[in-house]
N, C-alpha and C positions, 0 to 999 in steps of 0.2 A: 488241627494240623494245617487248616490255612497260615494263620499267624506266624506258624514255626516256617513253613516255607515264605512267606513275608521274611522273615527275621535273616534266611541263609539267604533272600536273595539280594538284601540289604547291605549282610555282609560281605555274597563278595561284589555287588557294585564298589562300595566303600572302598574295597583292597584295589580293585583294576583304578579305578580315579587316581588313588595317590599315587598307584606302581609302587606297590609293597612286593617285597620278594615273595617268591612262591611259597614259602615254606610260615610266613607271616599273615597269610594271606587262610592258610588252613587252620591258623590260630584261631584265630578273628572269626570261622566261622565253626569251626570245633566252638568255642566258645557264647556264640551266639545261638546254638542249636541245644545246649545244655541249660542254657539260660540261670547259672550259679555259678559260684568260687570252681577252679579246677587247679592241682598243684601240678605239678613241672611232670610227674609220672603219669598222670592220668591224660595229661595233652599230648607228651611224650606216644602214647595208645592213641589218640582220637586222632593224632596228624601222621600216626609210620612217619617219625621222622626220626633221628637221632639226639639222645640227649640234648646233645652239645650244640644243630642246627636249630633242636628249639629255644634253648636259652640264648642262645645271640640273639635270635628272634623277637625275642621277650622284650631284650633290652632294646631291639631299635623302638616296639611298640612304647613299648615306659616313657623312652624317649621323645617318641614324638605324641606323647599325652593322647594315647588310646586305650592301653592299658589303668587298671587299679591294680594295684599292689595292697594284699592284705597280712598282715606277717602273723602268723600261728608257731603253737609248741606241740610237736609231735608224742606222740602217748612216746616216747622214749627220752624225752626230754629236750630233743634238738631243734633248732631252727627251721622253720618252712615258710615257703609264700604258697600264697593261692593268687590267681589271676580271677579277672574278668574284666567286663567290656563296663563301660560308662553306659550312660543315656543316648537316646539318640544325640539329643542336645547337645550335651560332652562330645562323643564322636564328631557331632557337625563341623561346633569349635575346634577343634582339634585338627581336621581338614581345611578350616578358613587359616587358623596359624600355617600351617606345615604350607599351601597355598599362596600365602604373604611371604611367608621365609624363603620358598622359589624364586619368586616376582621381582623379589628385594637381589639375589645376589644375579638374575637377568638384568635389572637397571646395574646395576655395581658394573658390572661386563662393561653394559653400554655403556656406561657413560666413562668407564677406560679406554675403550677404541674410541671414543670421543676426543679424549683428551689426548689420546699419541698420535691421534690422524690415522691410524689405521687402518 
């Protein structure tokens, strides 16, 4: 039980530190508690959000390198995806990349302001 609580605490702190949208933070927390890959339908049920919102936030998390997506074929022979969190090391690396990109954008704005004398 304590281990699961630590995973939830980490997921909450991680999401807050990166300023993730509410639904994205809920997805991370749900995946941390599940400790396994979940399909979109299961994520929708666990976070109690619309499928559209979940799908949009899954894309945000994938682009930021926070989630792992695996492809599988359903019993109905349809393509589907299952999502999971990477290791703590993977999540920290994703956070470092995210912070580095943000810092680069800030430096670019500062450079532009210096050059234009604004």
